[in-house]
N, C-alpha and C positions, 0 to 999 in steps of 0.2 A: 347210594346214600349209607354212610354208616347209621347203625343203629345204637341209641345210646340210652344208659339206665337213666335213674330219676335224680342221684345227687352228684354222679361222678361222668367227666366227660368221657371216659373209655367206653369202647363198644361193650354191647351186652354181649356179644361171641368174639372171641379172637379165633384168629387162623394162622397158621404157621405150617410149613414144609419141612421136614428135616429127612434127608436121604430117602425119598421116597415115600416117606409116611405122612400123612397130612395129620396134624394137632388141632382139633376142634375142642375150644374151651368155652364152657358156659361161665359168664363172668358177672354175675350178680352176688357176689361173696357177702356182702352186707346183710342179703336178705336169703342166704343159702340156697343160692342159685333157684329162686322161685321162677317158674315159666310162666311170665307173661305173653302177650300175642309179640311184641316188639323181640323178644328173644326167639319165639318159635319162627318168627318169619327170617330172622336173622340166621337161625341155625339151619333153615332150610336153604337160604342161600349160600351158606359155607359148605354144605354137604354137595350143592350143584356145582360149586366152585372144584371141589375136589374130583368129583366124578367127571368133570371137562377136562380135568388135567392129565394128560398121559403120564405124565411123570409121577402122579401119585399112585402107588400099590397099594397102600394099604389106609383106612382111616381109624385114627383114634378119639373117642369122645372123652371128654375128661369135665371136671367141675372146679374153678378156683376156689381156692379158701377151704374152710374146714369140713366142708360137705359136699358131696355130687349134686344133689338136687333135693329140696325139701318138698318138690311137687309143683302143681299148677298155682299160679298167684291167685288166693283168693283173699287177700287183705293187706298188701303193701301199698304205699302211695302210688307206685306204677302200674296198678292195675288197670288194665285198659280193655276189659271186656265189652265196654259201649262204644270201641273206636273202628274206624274201617281201616283195611290195608290192602294192598295190591295181591289180590287172592292168586293161589297158585293151583285151584282146582277149576271146574266149571261151576262148582256151587256159588249162588247168587249171594250177596252181602246180607250179613245177619241182622245190621243195624236197623232200628225202627220196625223189626218184625212182631208180629203180636204173637203173645201166648209162648206155647212150647216151640214153636218155629225160631223164635230166636236162638235159642241154645242149640237147637237142634241142627240150624244150618250152619252155626259158629264150629260146633266141635265135629261134624263132618268134615269141614276143611280143616281146622287148626289140630286137631286130635287124632280121630280115627284115621282121616285121610292123609295127612302128612306121615304118620307113624307107620301105615301100610306102605307108603312109596319110600319111605326110609329103609324100611326092611327091605326093599327090592332094589338097594343101589348094587350096582353092578361089581363092587368092590369090598373086599373085606374089612369087615367094621369091628372094632373092639372097643366095649365099655371099659373106662378106668375109674372105678367105683372106689370112694373113701366117704367114711361117715353116713350121713342120711342118705338113703334111696328109697323115699317115700310118694306113694301114690304116683303123680305124674311123672316122677324121677324113674320108678319102674318101667314106664312106658318107655323112656329113652333107653334105658338100660336094656329093656328085652328086645328092641328092635335090631340090637346089634349081633353080632355072629358070635361073638365071644365077649365073657364078661370076666374080668379080672378084679379082685377087690383086696382091699387090706384088711388086716384082721381087727379093726375097729370098726369095719362097715356094719350097717343093718337095713333090713328091707322091712317095709310096711305097706299094708294097703288099707287105710282106718277108714274109708269113706262108708263102709255098712253103718258107721255110727251117724251117717246123716239119712240112713234110709234107702242107699243108693247100691246095687250090687256090684262093687269093683269099679275101677278105672275104666274109661271109654275104650282103651285097647285092650279087650280083654284077653288076655295069655295065660291067665292062671293055670287053666288045666293043661297046658302044654308046657309050661314051665316047672311045673309040680305035679306029683300025682294027685288025685281026685280027692282023697281025705284030706291031704296035707293043704290042698288048694281051699278045701273048706274050712279048716281050721285058722289058715292064714287070712281069710275073709271073717269069719264068725268073731274071731277074737281081735283082729285088726292091731295086734302086738307085733312088736320088732321081733324080726327072725334074725339073729346074729350070723356073721358070715361064716362060721363054722357049719352050721345047720343048713345055711342055704347051699353051701357046696357039698354036704354030705345028700340034700334032696335033689342034687343035679342041676341047680339054678347058675352055678357057677361054676367056670373053668380052673380057676387057681385063686388061692388065699395066700397073701404074702403079708409080711409085716408093713406097716405103714412107710418106713424109711425106704424100702424097696420096691414100692408099688410102680413108681415111673420108670425106674430101670428093667425091673421085671417086664413091663407092657410093653415098651419099647423093645426090648430084645424079642419078643415074641413077633411083633409087628414086623421086625426086621427080617426075622426068619420067613414068615408068610410072604413078604416083599421079594424074595430070592425064587418063589415059585412063579410058574408060566402065568401070565396075566388071564387067559382065555381059561386055563384049566382052574383056576380059581372061581372066575365067574360061571362057569358050568357046574362045578361042584355046589356052588352056593344055591343056583338056580334048583338042581335036583333036589337038594334037602329042604329047601323051601316049598316046592311043590309037593314033596312027600307030607310036609307038614298040613298043607292046603288039603290034600286028598284025605287025611285023618280027621278033617272038620274044623280046621284052626279058623278058616275065614268064615263059614258059615256061621260058627259058634259066636263069634264077634258080632256079626250082623244080629244075630239074636240078643247078644247081652246089652248090645247098644240102643236096641229099641226098649229093653227091659230098664236101662239106665235113664233113657228120656222119660219114662213114664215115672218113674221113682221123681225127676224133676218136679215133673208137671203136678203130681200128687201132693210132694212138699209144697208148692206155692199154693195149691188150692187149701192146703190145712192151715200152713203157716204162715202164707204170704212171703216165704224165702224158699227160693229154690235148693239152698244147700241145707234145710231143716235147721236152720239157726247157727250153723257152725260158722266160724271163720277160723284164720290161720292159728290165732292164740288159743281159741277154744279146742282146736283139735291137738295142738302142741300140747296143752294141759292135760289133755285126756290120756296121753301117753305117757306123761309124766307121772300121773297120778295113779296109773296103773302098774308103774315100775317096770313096765315091759322093756 
């Protein structure tokens, strides 16, 4: 069954294949591709479809409209955190669970669990990023093997404002060196594409008008390589990252993340420390980041 967004009959994730390259498109442009559960599960289904298709050699993830993704849905009319979905892992349903168990079970499934599975897809993946790539948007870009960004792209993880130590897929210290990761988190400000490239988080930065052409050109060149060679190379690099502590540091950070949620709820009655999507957007604009 296709997944639909709130006011538009179009699917929330689009899928097409061009010459061995699967194009997976986040399609809630009216909400800057904020990720509700419908989108997350539809994205998982699209990735599975691409992995199952022997004709697909490379997967490109992109966002419709002005922005790649503004992050997790914390305030649109389509926010569906209280709804049940057909789960893709063995974690039980989070709905109606008490206290901190509610978010812990949900985010083990839809955030940490799915992102880890997507990182391990046996085909090369490329994130094509324009405009905003914020918080949960970082998670989608970071699971990809390559990131190609437009020169107007920017990156931010502002959730420390909520008292929370970064997003659930905590790859900050593997995407950036430790001091830059701390700056990125402590300030919560936007990092422009040029600096993200300098810090090693991106592969290429190109003019907005050339973003799709450049990304598809790179994808096409990768698609000429042997499938098994690509898969084994990806597996080797991913395993090396895990030996350097990537997976274990994520487990540690995920526990701290949920301690912060529980603390917020005890202190203020709100898991997000009183922030919604508009408040987060205002905080970024106010600081002129």
